[in-house]
C-alpha positions, 0 to 999 in steps of 0.5 A: 559759133558765137561769131556766126550767131552775131553775124547771122542776126546782125542789125545790118542784115535786116534793118537800115540805120537810115537817119540821125536825130540831133538837137542842132540838125534835127532829123537827118538822113545818113543812109543814102543806099537805095536798097530797101530793108525790113525797117529803118532805125533812127539813131537819137542823140543823147541830148534829145531823150531822158534816161533812167536805169533801174536795177531789179534784184531778188525778183521772180523773173516771171514778174519782170514783164509786169514790172516793166509795164508798170514802170512805163505807166509812171516813170516818164517826167514829161509827155513822150514815147517811152522805150526800154532796153535790157542791159543784163538778165540773170536769175538774181534779177535784171538791169533795165534802161528806160528812155523817154523821147518828147512828142515833138521829136518822136513825131518827126522820126515816126513817118520815116523810121520804125525803131529808135536807138539811143546813142548812149546811156550817159547822163550828159543831157539837157533833158532831166535825167534819173540815172541811178549809179550810171556813169557817162558812156561812150557814144555808139556810131551807126557802124557799131550799131549795125554790128549788134544783134537784132534782139537789142532792138526789143523795146525800141519799136516806135508805136503808131500815132493814135490818130494815124490811119492804119496802113496795110503793108504789102509784103513779098513772099520772100520777106514773109518767109524771112520774117517768119524764120526770124520769129521762129528762131527767136522764139526757140532761142528765147524759150530755151533761155527762159526755161534754163533760167526758170529751172536754175532759179527753182533749183537754187531756191530748193537748195537754199536754206529756209530763211532764204526761200522765205525772204524770196517769197516775201519780196515776191509778195511785196512786188505783187502788192505794189503792182496791185496798189498801182493798178488800184490807184490807176482805176481810182483816178480813171473813175474819179478824175476830178479828185486829183485835179481839185487836190492839186489846185489847193493853194498853201503858199506861204506856209511851211509844211510837209505832207507825209501821206495823202488818202484819196476817196471819191468825195475828197482827200485826207491829208497827214502832215507836219508844220513848224507853224500852226496847223489851225492856220492851214485848216483855216486856209483850206476852208477858204478855198472855193473848191472846198465844201468842208475841211476839219481835223480828223484827230486832235493836233499833236506835236512830234519830237522836233516840236512840229505840229502833227495834223490829219485834215479831211477835205470834202470838195464841193 
């Protein structure tokens, strides 16, 4: 039954693995077949994308889509398109891979392909990598990719460019019927899996002791609080775009210091930190900045156990 399912929903039945992108050769066609399929897939070489692996444990699976959406907004270390792929999904949590492809590369792929697929999840890349406990993996070939099921493409769809005109694609009755059938079957399967996991999760939670339930609820509240905090931060930056820009322009080169906390408000920032030198000198340097209207200590300077000065400086931008 499992083999029949894999064969019925294999990528080769519906998609063409048409191109391969490498750092040496660029965007190269690898499928010479003239038979058109629903969409084209580009296999991307490991040296052409940034990769991160996140392990979400002890979470409510209902919150997983929100966690992925929030992660996409802040995980990229540079400008590019962000894709994701679920490696494992259980009632205890999930493992999600994130890939960031630079704009210049994705712009070369977008005109001919609708999906990308990373060659591997290893860390052998010229681009920055943030793999948490990931060892180097084998490279997947076009033949191996074709045998995977179509659900492995979730999260790997190439979005249209913002300035690209909307093109209305004409589909034949046969294509519409097949796409509708695939959508219905996918919905039924995913709904069944979701309901099974949902039921199992709450059965386990009911049988667990009170301490375990309270711990799960605590984790859920923390996840919601972090998500809300990230949302509030995004809204603040959207309403006050100059505050972060002015803060980043402050020049404290030549001073040895460590910033522990930054509180942003519409008129400026409040900086909490330590220095092995003089906090008064840092304050004097900030006052000299052209973008600073006023700078002052919010509380008296103190010293920690290491002998460093602990300061809280409030800066008002002009």
